[in-house]
N, C-alpha and C positions, 0 to 999 in steps of 0.2 A: 648450562648454556642459556636456558630460559630465564627471564627476569622474574624476581619475586615481588609479589604485590605487597605494598606497604599498607597494612590494615589500619594504622593510626589515622584518624581524621585530622586533617591539617586545619587548624583554626585560624592561623595567620593568613590573611589574604594577600596575594601578590599585587605589586604595583602594576598599573595598567601598562601593557607593553605593546610592541608592534603587532598588528593584527595577524600578519602572516606567521610570525613566530608563535603567537598564542594559539593559532589554529593548529599548527603542527604539534604543539605541546598537548593540546586536547586529544588529538588523534593518537599520539603515543600512549597517553594515559588510558584512553578508551580501549586500546588493544589489550593492555594489561587487565583491565576490568572485565572485558568480554571473555578473555581466556580463563581468568580466575573464577568469575561468577556465572558464566554462561549468559546467553542472550537475555533470558528472562530475569536473571539476577542483576544484570547491569542496569543501572538507572542513571538518569541525568544527574541526580544529587550525588551519587557515588563518584561519577566521573568528575564532576565539578570539585568535589572534596579532594580527589586525588591530585587535581591540577592546582588546587588552592585558590579557587575563584568561586564566585556565587553562581547559582543556577541561572540567574538573570544574565550574567556575563556570558555564560556558555551558550544561552539561547541567541545571543547576538551573532554567534558564528554558525550554529547549526539549529535546524528546525526541531529535530528530535533525534533519538538514538538510531533510528533507521537511516537517517541521512549520514550519521557518523559511520555506521557500519558500511553503508554503500561506498563512501569515499575511501575507507580502508581497503575494501575489496577491490575497488577500481584501481587504486594505486598499485596494489600487489599484482593484479593481473596485467595491467599495462606495463609494469616493469618486466615481467616475465615475457610478455609478447615482444617487447623491444629487444630483449636478449635473443629470443628465438629468431626474430626477423633478421637481425644483424648477422648472426652466425650462419643461418641457413642460406643467406645470399652470398656468402664468401665463395670465390672460385677455387675451392680446394676439394680434395678427395671427400666424398660423402661420409665415409667411415670416420674420418677425422672430425668432420662437422658434428656427427652424432656424439662422438666422444666429448667434444667441446660443449655441446648443448646440455648433455647430462651433467657434466662437471659444473657448468655455470648454474644450472638449476639447483643443485645441492648447495653450492656456495651461496646463492641468493637466499635459500631457505635458512641456512645457518646464520647469515648476517641479518636476517629479519625474522627472528624466532616467533615473536608474538603474532605478527601479521600473518606469517605462514600457518601457524597453528590455527588461527582464527578462520582463515579461508579454506584450508585443506584438511583440517583435523576436527572440525565441528560439524554438527548436524546440518544437512542441507535444508532443513525445514525452518531453521532460525532466520529471523529477519523478514523483510518485506519481499513481495514478489519482484519488485524492481531489483533488489539485491541479487536474487537468484537469476534473473534474466541477464543482468550485466555479467555475472560470474560465468554463466553458460556461454554467452556470446564471445567474451574475451577468451575463455577457456578453449572454445572451439577453434578460434584463430591460432592459439598457441599449438594445439594439436595438429592443425593443418600444416603449420611450418615444419614441425618435427616429422610428421607422417610423410611429407614430401621428400625429405632427405632419406628416410628409411626406404621409401619406394625406389629412390635412385639406386640404393645398394641392391635391392631385390632385382631391379631391371638389369643390373650388371651380372646377375647370377651368383652373387657372393654370400647369400644366406645359406648357412649349413642346414638349418632346420627351421620349421615354422613358416608362416606367411607374414607379410609385412604388418598386418594388423595385430596379430598375436605377438609378434616381436616388439612392436611399439608399446603395447600394453604391458608386456612382461618387464621390459627394461624400465619403464616409468614406475611401475609398481615397486620394483626393487629399490630404486633410488628414493622414492617417496617413503618406503618402509624404513630405510636406513636413517634418513634425516628425521623422520617422525620419532623414532626410538631415541635418537640423540637429544632431541628437544624435550621429549616427555620424560626421559630417564637420565637427567644430567649428572646424577651421582654415580652412575656406572662408569667404570674405567674404560673409556672408548679409545684412548690413545689420541693421536693427532687427527682431527676431523678430515683434513686434506688427504692424509695418508689412507684413511678408511675409504674415502670417496674414490680415490684413484684405484685402490685395490678392487672395489666393487665394479667400477666401469671397465677396467681392464679384464676382469674375470668374465663379465657379461659378453663383451665383444669377442673375447677369445673363444667362447663357447658358441657364439652365433655367427661369426663372420669367417668366411673361407678366404684366407689370404696366404 
């Protein structure tokens, strides 16, 4: 499920393209390089070679690799925040909202494997302080949306065990664990990802929610 880094240096330079398209291409290549090489191993030269442009061209779009990492992180966290915000605001049963949020979280991870691994499966010490600050701030907003819905369930007296905080952490850890294994062990016979995700969410909620 995760993408394989092409190690061959691309000597042929690509024709100058649209700036927005080229910027997106650089970000996708950087995701692969960061995942494969780590923060320290990723260099502007490696990213430029992966895209098939010169380092000078890359510097026209990004100041340095910290800015690239910051943009990848921001895009991922803002994407998750948008999902959580939209689902949490729906006027439906909070248990169903939790189900939808967990399912959407795993679907997002599996559809964005390199970005997800980079943001959620690498050392928090990598990158700049600004990277960590943005990740923490947007992550806190995502948690706030999810925690609010879990609190609604608790307020209705529907939690079988645990308190809202421990339930929130447990279900997130379980979902993160499943998608992380799927992304880092793609050769394993996992079956259909959507089936695995549904089984996990259904099992978690069956054990936690009194209905």
